[in-house]
N, C-alpha and C positions, 0 to 999 in steps of 0.2 A: 577650618576648624575639622581635622577626622575622627568622626563619632564611630567609627567600626570600631567593635572590639577586636582581641587580638585573634581571638577564634574564629571571627566570623574573617578575618582578612586574609587568615592563613587558609581557608576552606575557598575564598574567590583566587586567591594564588593558586592554588592545586588544581580547580577547576583550569584556570589559564594554563599550566604547565601540561595536564594532562591532555589539552588537544595539541597543544605543539609536537608531545611526544605521541602519541597515538592516533590523529585524525589519517585516515588513508590518504588525504591529498597529500598527505606530510610524508608519508614514508614510502606510499606502493609504487612498486613499478606496473608498466604498462602491461593489461593482461591480453595477451598475443591469443588469436584463433590458430590453432595449425591447419597447415592445409591438408589432412587430412582427417577435418573434423566430418567431415559428411560420412566417413567409417565408422566413427564414435554414434554413441546417444547424444545428441546435441542437446536434446529438451528430457528431464525422465520421463520415459514412457509410462511409468505408473498412475501420472499425472493429467496424461494425452490417449484417453481408453483407444480412439480407434488406428491406430497407429500398429496396436497388435491385432487388430481382428482380422481373419483368416483372408476377407476379400479382399483388404490392404498390405498386407503382408503377401499373397499371392504373386502382387503386382511385381513386388524384388525388392530391393533397399533402397534403388532410388527415390520409390513412392513413400516406403518409410521413412528417411531422410528429409523429403518434402513438406511430410505432415510434423517432425518435429522440427523442424528449421520454423513452417509459420506459423507453431505454438512460441518459440522464442523471440521472433519477431513480435508478435501479440503481447508478449509475457515482460520483454525491453522498452518495447514504445509505450508501455501502459506505467513502467515505475518514471520513464520520461516525465511524461503528462504529469503524475505527480508531482514531481517534485518541482518541478518547472512552474505548472498553474494553480499549485493550492499550496504546499509546504513551502516553498520561498516567497509566495505573496504575501503568505502569515507573518513570516520571518522579518521581510521589509516593512510591516506595517507595523511591528514589535516596533522595529529600532525608527521609526519615524514619529511614534506617540500616536498612533491611530488608532490602536485598538489596548493598550496599556498606557494610559497618558503619563502617568508618573512614574512609569519605568525608570529603575536606576541605571547610570552609566554601565552598570556591569551587566544588567539584565540585556541591553542594549549589545555589550557586546559579545556576548552568546551566541545573540540571534544572529549576528552579522557570522560567525563561527558556523549556524546551519548554512546560511544562505552559501558560503563558501563550497561546506561540503557536499550540499544539494546540488549544487549546480557540476560539482565534481561525479559524483554519483551518473547526473543527466549525463555527463559527458562521454560517462564508462560505457554507459547502457548503447549510445549512438556510436562509440568507436568499435563497441562489438557489432552491432549492427552493418555495420559499412563495411568490416575487415568478412564478418559470416558471409554478407552478398559476394565478394572477392572471392571466400574459397570455395563457395558453393555452387555460383551463379544464378543461386536460387532470389529470385526478389519478392519483395514482401507485396503481399496479395493487396494491403493498404496501408498506409499511414493513418494512423487513426487520430482522429484532432479530440476524443474527448472518449469516455468509457462508463459504465454504469455507475461506477463509484461516484467520477465525478457528476453526470446528469443528476444523481441523488441530491449533493449536496447542493447543484445548483436549484432543485425542487424543494429544499430547504431554504434556501435565499430567499423565492418567491412564494411561500408560505409565510414566514415570519416578518415584521414589520421592518422596515430600513432602519431603524434606532437598534434593533438588538443584533443585525449584521456585525460588528465586529465581534462581539461576545459567541456568539453563534461561530464564526468562525475558528476563532481561536478552541471552541470546545469540541469539533469539527477535525481541527485538524490533527489534536491528541488525540482522537480517536482515531482517526488512518495511520497516527508513528505508530501507536499500539499495535494493530492490525498489521500494519506493516512491518516488524519488527518481529512477532511471532510466524509472518509469513514467510520472512526470509531465516529465519531460523530454521525451518519446517524446512522448505525446496536447498536449504544449503544442505541439510542431512542426505538426501540421497545421490545415494553412492554411485550409482547408473549411469547417470550424466555424465557431459567429457569434464574433465577437469578445470577448460578454461570458463564453462559455464557454471558451475560450482565458486571457482575463486573468485569469479564478479559477487555471489550472493553472498560470501562470507566476507569478504572485504564490507561491503555495504552494512549488514547487519552490524561490522566491530563499531559503527558509527549511531547507528539508529538507536541501539539501547540508549543513549547519552541524548539525543536531541525526543525521545520518549517521554525520560526523565525529564525533560527542560521542560517540554508542554506541559505535562501535567504538573509541575510545580507552578507555574504560570497561570494555567485553572485553577488550581488551589487556591491561590491567593487573590486571582482574580473575581471570583465566583465570589469572597466572601465583603467583598465590594459593593454588589449589584442587590438592587432593594429586590422584595420580596415578589413583586407583581414580574419584575423582571425574571425571576430565576425559574418562578412559576410558567409563565408563558412559554418559556423555552425550555424548559423541563419535561411539561405532557405533552409538548411536540416530538420528544427524544423515541420514546417508543414506537411509533411508527416510523421515523428517523432511519433507526437500526433495521428493521425491516425491510424497508428500500435499500439502504446503503448495503446491506448484505446480500439482496436478493440474488438468486444464480437465473445466468438463462438459459429453462429448463426446455427452451425450444432450440437452442444449442445451435444460432444461426453460422456461428463461426466455424463451428467442426463440419457444418455442412455445405459453407462456400469451399473449404480444405478441400472436401470430397468431390465437389462439383470439380477441379484443377485437375483431378487426377484422371478423368474422360470417363467417370464409371458411370454404368446409366442411372437414373432414377430409380430404380427397381432395388437395384446393390446400394444405392446409398442408402435408403429408409431401410434396408438389412440392417447395414452396419451402426447405424444408430439409433434402428431398433434394439438390435443386444446388448448395445452398453449402455440403455437407458436408466434400466434398474439401478445399474452399477453406478452410473454418473450420478445419478437423482441420490442418490444414497452417499456417496462423497460430498456431495453438495448438502444436505442437510447436515452430518457429521461435521463440517468445515462451518456453517452457519450458526449451530447450537454451542459451540465449544466459542467459536469469534465473540457469538454474543454475551456467554456466558462472562469470559474475560471480560468484555466493556462494559457491561453494569456493575463487574465489582472496580471496575477502573473509575467509572462514577463515583462510586460511594467511597474512595479513595479521596477523589478531588469535593466531598460535599455536595454536591450534584442530589445528592438524595435526600438529602436530610431534609427539605420542606415536606410535611405531610403530602401533602398535592401532589407533590410530583412521583414520593415514592406508591402513592393511591394508583396515579396513573400507569406507574409499571407494575404493579399486580392487577391492575381490571385486565391489563397487556394479556398477563400470564393467564391469569383463568379462561380468558377468551380462545387462546391458542389450545388451551387442554381439551 
């Protein structure tokens, strides 16, 4: 017997219709990287400070294109890592009842759309990389197997008891999807980047808002089912986790590696990094501050900060930072 109310049934049908009508995997054409992309800003210069330094620009347009291409590869590979090794994994566990055993068929069906969407976005990112290599002749410095965000997630697994891992994974995925949505919105507004790059970002974000809402809903409902001890154990861990998850690479190992490929003298590399370090640190600090504030608000909306012990842990962390 169907116990759904007419309004609930309508809401579920609307979600299905919206996916069929709006999902980029169903409606987007292939994004083509133009052969002339090396003559454009492959990646937003405002997000790669070394590209505009006088020492780099003095090497000519090919050096600038190389720096921007490597930044693009890094960004695209990190999208693929997040989607294939983290978000899709969480969605599959929801589908298979490993995280939310009592999940409804509708909830599992929505999780399947996320697997499809995120697989598509990872595909688009890799397709962009392959086309960019063919168009520019520039090979990626490396194909990363992890990044700082994923490393932080795995350190969380090592810190928390195994019994809490499913709930922690749902929470961490929720935070990651909200962070990615904001990041894609921001970078998609960068008008100086080539149209093909911007299109990848704007197409991706059109799905991410729906995914972020889905994971927030699942987290909010799942959190209510956890006992107080579990909520508190995960909750008091979160202030330190957010620090780790959002940490910037102030040593700038990637930038140094890119500069080394330009055959610059070690002294010149140090000058480029030194001259841009203050702005780099400011940009990183501003990003971390805004993103952390947004994620704390998200945790509040999902009920994670409702427990007094958890709220106190966040307050104590904030006091220690001031």
